[in-house]
Every structure is written in structure tokens, then in C-alpha cells.
C-alpha positions in Angstrom: -108.8 7.9 -6.8 -111.0 10.4 -7.4 -113.3 10.0 -10.5 -112.4 12.0 -13.3 -114.9 13.7 -16.2 -115.2 15.9 -19.0 -116.2 16.1 -22.8 -114.7 15.0 -25.6 -115.4 14.6 -29.4 -117.6 12.1 -28.6 -119.6 13.5 -25.8 -119.1 13.5 -22.1 -116.6 10.8 -20.3 -116.1 9.8 -17.0 -112.6 7.7 -15.8 -112.1 6.3 -12.8 -108.5 4.6 -11.6 -108.3 2.3 -9.2 -104.9 0.6 -7.6 -104.9 -3.1 -6.5 -102.0 -5.0 -5.2 -101.3 -8.9 -6.4 -100.7 -11.5 -3.8 -97.8 -12.5 -5.2 -94.6 -13.4 -3.3 -93.4 -9.8 -4.2 -96.6 -7.9 -4.1 -97.1 -5.4 -6.8 -99.2 -2.3 -6.9 -101.3 -1.9 -10.6 -103.2 0.8 -11.5 -106.4 0.1 -13.8 -109.3 2.3 -15.3 -112.6 1.9 -15.8 -114.7 4.3 -18.3 -118.2 6.0 -18.5 -121.2 3.6 -17.1 -118.5 1.1 -15.7 -116.7 4.0 -13.3 -119.5 3.4 -10.9 -118.7 -0.4 -10.0 -116.2 0.5 -7.6 -118.6 2.2 -5.3 -120.0 -1.1 -3.9 -116.0 -2.4 -3.0 -114.3 -1.1 0.3 -110.6 -1.3 0.6 -109.0 -4.6 1.7 -111.9 -6.4 -0.6 -110.2 -9.3 -2.4 -111.0 -8.8 -6.2 -110.9 -10.5 -9.7 -110.0 -7.8 -12.6 -110.5 -8.8 -16.1 -109.0 -5.9 -18.1 -107.3 -5.0 -21.5 -104.0 -3.6 -21.9 -103.5 -0.7 -24.3 -100.4 1.2 -25.5 -99.9 4.3 -27.5 -97.8 6.7 -29.1 -97.6 10.1 -28.1 -94.7 12.4 -29.0 -92.1 9.5 -29.3 -93.0 7.8 -25.7 -95.0 4.9 -25.1 -98.1 4.8 -22.5 -99.9 1.8 -21.4 -103.4 1.8 -20.4 -105.1 -1.1 -18.6 -108.5 -1.2 -18.8 -110.9 -3.0 -17.0 -113.9 -4.3 -18.1 -115.4 -6.7 -15.3 -114.5 -6.8 -11.8 -115.7 -9.3 -9.5 -115.6 -9.3 -5.8 -113.8 -12.6 -4.2 -114.7 -11.7 -0.5 -112.7 -9.9 2.3 -109.3 -10.0 2.7 -107.6 -11.7 5.6 -105.9 -10.1 8.8 -102.7 -10.0 7.2 -103.6 -8.5 4.2 -106.5 -5.6 5.7 -106.4 -2.2 4.4 -105.4 -3.6 0.6 -107.5 -3.9 -2.3 -106.0 -7.3 -4.0 -106.7 -9.6 -7.2 -107.3 -13.2 -6.8 -104.5 -14.4 -9.0 -105.3 -18.1 -8.9 -108.2 -20.8 -8.7 -108.2 -22.8 -5.4 -105.9 -25.3 -5.4 -103.8 -23.8 -8.2 -100.4 -23.0 -7.8 -99.4 -19.5 -8.8 -97.1 -18.4 -11.6 -93.4 -18.7 -11.2 -91.6 -16.2 -12.7 -87.9 -17.6 -11.9 -86.0 -19.8 -13.9 -83.8 -21.4 -11.0 -84.9 -24.5 -9.0 -84.3 -22.3 -5.8 -87.4 -20.5 -5.7 -86.2 -18.7 -2.4 -84.0 -16.2 -4.2 -85.2 -13.3 -6.1 -86.8 -13.0 -9.2 -84.8 -10.1 -10.3 
């Protein structure tokens, strides 16, 4: 996403949003953002790189509606994507040898999670 900047009460600010796609059975796209000096971190990555994102989730109320931000504070490159994931920036969701979390309660994992 394009870098945004402006000036607020505390002075100038920079915000860089980026989208990742998870490596789950049903991949999801998630938007994170870096603020100020961390915004330049993304310049070292290319689309399709596998990354691990450390972040804080924060929600706020504005005129009776709730908005959630996923503020990244650390981004670790985990290498290049394999051929079937080419062209997608995706996070590494598990350590080597670990099974990904299951979101289904039924013993049949072939069923949709909703």
C-alpha cells in the first residue's frame, strides 16, 4: 500500500500499511500497519516473501462504531515463497514440525470451519 504521512498534535507521522495472506487451509488476507521509523522496514521485502509479523491489536470507538488496528512492531523474513505461493506475501504461522491451529470442533477436518 502507498506510504501515508502528515502532521498531528505530536508532530509529523508516517504510516505504512501492508497486506499478508495466511498459509492456513483457508487463506485469509490481513492488513497490518507500521508507524513512523518502522515504516521503512517493508522496503527490504518483495511480494511473495514469507514473513512472521509481531503485532498488537487495538480497537477504538468512533461515533458509535468500533475500528480495529493491527499495529506491527516487528517483521521477520522467513525466506522466499515456494512456487505455489508465488506472488503473495504470507506469514509463517507455525514453527517447524508444529501443526497449525484447528478452528473446527468436529472430528472431520475436511468440513468448512463455518
